C-alpha positions, 0 to 999 in steps of 0.5 A: 261224596264222590270217590277220590275226595279227601274229607276234612277232620274237625279240630277243637276250634271248629276249623277243618284239618286236611292231610296233604294230597298224595299224587306220587305214582297213584291213579287219580281216578281209582286212587290205587297204588297198584299197577304203577308200571301201567300208569300214564302221565298227564299230557301237561309236563309239569302236572303231577297227575297219573292215571290208568288208561282203563280207569280214565276211560270209565271215570265220570266224576263231575261229568268227566268225559274222557273223549273231551280230555284230548290235546287238539295237536298231539291227541294226548290225554290230560286230567281234570286239572286243565279245565274250569270246573265251573264253566264245564258244569254250566255246559260252557265246554269250549271256554272251559278249556281256554285260559293261560292258567287254572287254579287247582284244588290241593285236595283233588283234581278240580280246577277253575278260572281265576274268576270262577273259583268257588266263593269263600276259598283262599289261596295257599302259599302254592296258589291252590285252594281247598274247594267246598267239595271237601267239607260235608255238613251233616245237617241240611237246611230246609229244602226247596219246595220246588224243582231247582231245574224246572222251577215247578212244585209238581210235574205230572204228579211227580214231586221233587226229591231233596238233595242229600248234600244241598238245599235243592230239590229236583224232579227225577225226570228233570235230572234224566233229561239233563243228560249227564245223569242218566242212570234213573234206577240208581238215583234215589237212596233208601232214605228218598234223597238224591244227589242233584245235578249241581252237586254232581257237577260241583256247581259251587257259587262264585263271588259277585254271583246273584244267589239265594241264601238260606235265612230263618228271618226273610219275611218272605213266604220261604226261607231264602233271600237274595244275596251276593257272595263277596270276598272274605276281605269285604266282610265287615269286622272279619271277626267271624271264626268261620270266615275263610274256613273251607266250605263257608261263604261270606254273603251280602244280603240284598237290602231290607228296609234300607239296611245291608247286612252280611252273614257267613253261610255253609256252601250247601245253603246258598245256590245261584239265582235263576231268571224268573225262578220260583223265588222271584215269581212268588216273592217279588209281589208278595205282601211281605216283600219289602219295597226297598228290595224290589228294585235291586231284585228286579235289576238282578233278574234283568242282568240274568236275562241278558245273554251277553253276560254269559256269551262274552269271554272274560280276560281269564277265559281268553284262549291262547293261540294253541287253544283257539279252535280256529287256529287249527282250521285249514281254510281251503277252496276245494273239497276233501275226503278221508283216504284210508290207504294214505291215512289223511285227507285228500282232495276230492269231488262230490259224487253225482247223484244224477240219473240222466246225462242230458246235462252233459249236452249243449242245452237249447236255450236261446240267446237274449242280448248276448246272454243265455241260460239266465234266471228267466230262460227256463234252462233245463240244467238250471232248473235241475240244479246243475251247471251247463257243460263246458261247451255251452255258450260257444259263439256270441252268447255268454252262458250265465249258468256256470258261475261256480266253474268260472269262479265268479264269486265274491272275493276279499274286496266284497266280503270279509271275515270278522269277529262277532260279539256272540256268534264267533266269527262271521262274514259281512259285506264290504260293499253293496252286493246285487241280488242274485250274485254268487257269494261263494261255495261251501267247501269242507270234508265230504262224509257219509250219512253214517259219519255225519250221524256219528259226529252229530251224536258225539256233539250231543253227548259232549253237552256243550252249549258252545259247540259249533256244528258245520255239517251241511246236508245238501240233498243227502250229501254231507259236508263238514267244514269244522276242521277243513273248509272255506270262508263260507263256513263262517256265514251265520244264520240271520233273523233277517236273512238276505241269502239262500243256499242252492245245491248246484251240480257241476259237470 
């Protein structure tokens, strides 16, 4: 059990008793009452949580990353009650911070979106829950015969190890590869058990999520059966004494011989179903699998394979204006660069890497039908990837190799920014664009190779599947349009590409 968690005592009737959580002048990380004068209040005004800055920097419970716990506008730091634990643990670490309201646990500093609340939890008079983190069961059911990560029973002669807290088993190599758990030497206890990544990240199942639950009478070649956690109010009869008790989940089993049944399980005996997981592959065509089970089980698998189920934001995950990253982006039609003396971004130009000055001279292209330096002209400047100088084309001929300087790009009458279904914002054409037309320039912040590496490393460390990178490498020069950039920053990759990127040097 992680530090800072309060564990319930058990009353004679089997129900859990919890003491009130004391947050008055106590660091939520170390739970120490010492050095109160050095406590920092959480950024959110009504939040009762405080912390020591040094404790905050070293806190890693549940994959906590102090670099991500920063308000975009004020840069002030906040505690873990202001993001969704479920989304965060599933590496959806952009939407995890979205939403007008989070439901908090009364016993610790975890929180959830309304529809991400752990199954089985009920709201108290303060609108809070007691999350399953605080109910520990001494006995764990039969562990998975396979790795819950790679779905394999063996991996290069490496056997999966059982989790000390739930029914999962995991290969050590899969845990280290996952990212958030990297200390390989301290993963295994003396008894050969581990804390799996799901328990490490408090990955509790939610209502209406497809799951696999432990059962002694599955008739399948393993002790797990497809099920769905349901609200406590849907449990038939509602006479089960454990129903509504912290740590227990009401589940509805998938059909068996046209019969639907329910049970109440400890949260440690129910895990999320995965697409094409070990259970489905080894159970769907097994001779003991009931025919009435196959159709709903396959339907569940199809829904798990639909990317829209994960990518679309629910109503409780919609960002407020202050939370929306796009609201903080400055759209400009020029390049910027950090000025250390002024301590701000200033207007800039990309330095030239050319070793010749021939591009500064009037080129020797011949005019054809009143035009010169076109795609078929073999223009020296064009072939070198740079525009012709200002005096090119003086006279009766028009230079076609100065489209950036002359600003002949596609305007709002030709292209527009719109919201895509799965890729954030995108750019689309409002009318037909002729081949060879200059669409626009990729503006942004000019950064060094070292800074580009640092920012990409930071993105990797955040383990955010929703993180968008806007860094473009153009012949060793790096442009980052994440915070400051032009409309072209919204152009997405395509499986049927109809545009190309050309680095062009402007003199």
